[in-house]
C-alpha positions in Angstrom: 102.4 116.9 104.4 103.1 116.1 108.1 106.9 116.1 107.8 107.2 119.3 105.8 104.2 121.2 107.4 102.7 121.7 104.0 99.2 123.0 104.3 96.3 121.2 102.6 93.0 123.0 101.9 89.7 121.5 103.1 88.4 120.2 99.8 91.7 118.6 98.9 92.0 117.0 102.4 88.5 115.6 102.0 89.3 114.2 98.6 92.4 112.6 100.0 90.4 111.0 102.9 92.2 113.0 105.6 88.9 114.5 106.9 85.4 113.0 107.0 83.5 116.1 105.9 83.8 119.8 105.1 81.2 122.2 106.3 80.7 126.0 106.5 81.6 127.7 109.8 77.9 128.4 110.7 77.1 124.7 110.3 80.1 123.4 112.2 78.7 123.0 115.7 75.3 121.6 114.5 77.0 119.1 112.2 79.5 118.0 114.8 76.7 117.5 117.3 74.7 115.4 114.8 77.7 113.3 113.9 78.4 112.6 117.6 74.8 111.4 118.1 75.0 109.3 114.9 78.2 107.6 116.1 76.8 107.0 119.6 73.7 105.4 118.2 75.7 103.4 115.6 74.1 105.1 112.6 77.6 106.2 111.5 81.1 104.5 111.8 83.4 106.0 114.4 85.6 108.5 112.4 85.8 106.6 109.1 89.0 108.4 108.0 90.9 106.6 110.8 90.3 103.2 109.1 91.3 104.1 105.6 94.0 101.5 104.7 93.1 100.8 101.1 96.3 102.4 99.8 98.4 99.8 101.7 98.8 96.4 100.1 100.5 94.8 103.1 102.1 95.5 106.5 105.5 94.7 104.9 105.0 97.4 102.3 104.0 99.9 105.0 107.2 99.2 107.0 109.3 99.8 103.8 107.5 103.2 103.4 108.2 104.1 107.0 111.8 103.1 106.6 112.2 105.3 103.6 110.4 108.2 105.3 112.7 108.0 108.3 115.8 108.1 106.2 114.5 111.1 104.3 113.5 112.9 107.5 116.9 112.3 109.1 118.6 113.5 106.0 116.5 116.6 105.7 116.6 117.6 109.4 119.0 115.3 111.3 118.7 117.4 114.6 114.9 117.5 114.8 113.0 114.9 116.8 109.4 115.6 115.9 109.5 114.3 112.2 110.6 110.9 113.5 108.0 111.0 116.2 105.3 111.6 113.6 106.4 108.6 111.6 106.5 106.5 114.8 103.0 107.5 115.7 101.6 106.7 112.2 103.4 103.3 112.2 102.0 102.5 115.6 98.5 103.3 114.3 99.0 101.0 111.3 100.4 98.1 113.4 98.2 98.4 116.5 95.1 100.0 115.2 93.8 103.6 114.9 92.6 103.9 118.5 96.0 102.9 119.8 97.5 105.3 117.3 95.5 108.2 118.8 96.6 107.3 122.3 100.2 107.1 121.1 99.8 110.5 119.4 98.5 112.0 122.7 101.4 110.5 124.7 104.0 111.7 122.2 102.5 115.2 121.9 102.7 115.6 125.7 106.4 114.7 125.6 107.2 117.0 122.6 105.3 120.0 123.9 107.6 120.1 127.0 110.8 119.8 124.9 113.3 122.6 124.5 112.8 122.4 120.7 109.1 123.2 121.1 109.8 126.1 123.4 112.3 127.5 121.0 110.0 127.2 118.0 107.2 128.9 120.0 109.7 131.7 120.9 110.7 132.1 117.2 107.0 132.2 116.2 106.1 135.1 118.5 109.4 136.9 118.0 108.8 137.0 114.2 105.4 138.4 114.7 106.6 140.8 117.3 108.7 142.6 114.7 105.5 143.7 113.0 104.6 145.8 116.1 107.5 147.9 117.2 106.6 150.8 119.5 107.6 154.1 118.1 107.8 152.7 114.6 104.8 150.7 113.4 102.3 152.5 115.6 103.3 155.8 114.0 102.7 154.4 110.5 106.4 154.2 109.7 107.6 151.4 107.4 111.1 149.9 107.3 113.4 151.3 104.6 113.6 148.8 101.7 117.0 147.1 101.3 117.9 147.4 97.6 121.7 146.8 97.5 123.8 144.6 99.7 127.6 144.1 100.1 129.4 141.2 101.6 132.9 141.5 103.0 134.8 138.2 102.7 134.4 135.5 100.1 135.3 132.5 102.2 132.9 129.6 102.8 130.6 131.7 105.0 130.8 134.9 102.9 130.2 133.2 99.6 127.3 131.3 101.2 125.7 134.5 102.4 126.2 136.1 98.9 124.6 133.0 97.4 121.5 133.3 99.6 121.2 137.0 98.8 121.4 136.7 95.0 118.9 133.8 95.1 116.6 136.3 96.8 117.2 138.7 93.9 119.4 141.2 95.8 122.2 142.9 93.8 125.4 142.0 95.8 128.9 143.4 95.9 131.4 140.8 97.2 134.6 142.5 98.5 137.9 140.8 99.1 141.5 142.0 99.9 143.0 140.8 96.6 142.0 139.5 93.2 142.9 135.9 93.9 140.7 135.8 97.0 137.9 137.6 95.1 137.9 135.2 92.2 137.9 132.3 94.6 134.8 133.8 96.4 133.0 134.4 93.1 133.9 130.9 92.1 132.3 129.5 95.3 129.0 131.4 94.6 129.1 130.1 91.0 129.6 126.5 92.2 126.7 126.8 94.7 124.4 127.9 91.9 125.7 125.4 89.4 124.9 122.6 91.9 121.3 123.7 91.8 121.3 123.5 88.0 122.7 120.0 88.2 119.9 119.0 90.6 117.3 120.4 88.4 116.3 123.1 90.9 117.4 126.0 88.6 117.5 126.5 84.8 120.6 127.6 83.0 118.8 130.9 82.1 118.0 131.5 85.8 121.6 130.6 86.7 122.9 133.3 84.4 120.4 135.9 85.6 121.2 135.2 89.2 125.0 135.3 88.7 124.6 138.7 87.0 123.5 140.1 90.3 126.9 139.4 91.8 129.8 141.9 91.3 133.3 141.9 92.8 135.2 144.7 94.4 138.7 145.3 96.0 137.9 148.6 97.6 135.0 150.6 99.1 134.3 152.9 96.2 131.1 151.1 95.2 129.7 151.2 98.8 128.4 154.7 98.5 124.8 153.6 97.9 124.6 150.4 99.9 121.6 149.7 102.2 123.2 146.8 104.0 126.7 145.5 104.5 127.5 142.1 106.0 131.0 141.5 107.3 132.0 137.8 107.2 135.8 137.8 107.7 137.9 135.8 110.3 137.2 136.2 114.0 139.8 138.9 114.6 138.9 141.9 116.7 141.3 144.5 115.3 140.6 143.5 111.7 136.8 143.9 112.3 137.3 147.2 114.1 139.3 148.5 111.1 136.7 147.3 108.7 133.8 149.0 110.5 135.8 152.2 110.8 136.3 152.1 107.0 132.6 151.3 106.4 131.5 154.3 108.4 133.5 156.5 106.1 132.3 155.1 102.8 128.7 153.9 103.4 125.7 156.3 103.5 124.3 157.2 106.9 121.2 155.0 106.5 123.3 151.9 105.7 123.0 149.0 108.2 126.4 147.6 109.2 126.2 144.0 110.1 128.7 141.5 111.4 128.5 137.7 111.0 130.6 137.2 114.1 129.9 134.2 116.4 131.9 135.2 119.4 132.9 138.9 119.5 130.8 141.6 121.3 129.3 144.0 118.8 130.0 146.9 121.1 133.7 146.0 120.9 133.6 145.7 117.1 132.1 149.2 116.8 134.1 150.7 119.6 136.2 152.9 117.2 133.2 154.2 115.3 130.3 156.6 115.9 127.9 154.2 114.3 127.0 151.9 117.2 123.3 152.6 116.7 123.4 150.9 113.3 125.8 148.0 113.9 123.9 144.7 114.2 124.6 141.0 114.4 123.5 139.0 111.4 124.7 135.5 112.2 124.2 132.9 109.5 124.3 129.2 110.2 126.2 127.2 107.5 124.2 124.2 106.5 124.3 122.0 103.4 123.2 124.0 100.3 121.7 126.9 102.2 122.4 129.6 104.8 119.9 130.7 107.4 119.8 134.1 109.1 119.2 133.9 112.8 
């Protein structure tokens, strides 16, 4: 729960022994006050949930659990610090006692809250919510146009990964390449990505076939006439990208969003030869094992 930020409802948390009691909002203050008095006058143990160790047979077993948890956390998120800190704090509480564990948690929290990672996550949190209140759009009752069809230009490692992420989200996708050999290779990469999910038991064969049916191949722009979003994912070549966006402007409808996956090239330069600078955006995807994330 801690390492994946999985929420647990009150009743379940109480059953698991993670909290000592569940009360209604209007009883919270009075109950907390009474509990504090009971603890002070020794009528109630000090936060009983802190002393729950009945699920641990021995300290040696606990250390093995922590060792496994660290390995899993590093495998799942090798560049994140806070999952390991969570494990360290819990282990400290088991070894040195719950009160020392609480002091360790406070100390570790103060360090993490000042970290660049924390600041970045806070920025992302508010940035995501900021998109729900856009002056001149949401305050006028306007809603974003729904994206129904997407095209991806380039079937290399990045392009095929983007196409995979899109079909997994149930978007019909056109994958365009410059020749049939490259096109079949790109479709093959998407197929391999999905088949790996089947092998791992994360997707049924029926779901695989249904998802693959969302992907179509193309060698020209004729099928781009009703696209809502096009994502370019070709090599980092300015002249090539400029030519692509000039072609897209001719074939895509006026409402279509034209996106580039570029990592290094100025979007203004990419769209310099078009009249569509107002609908050219950056949609950079990070390539990570088994998934692609939109920044």
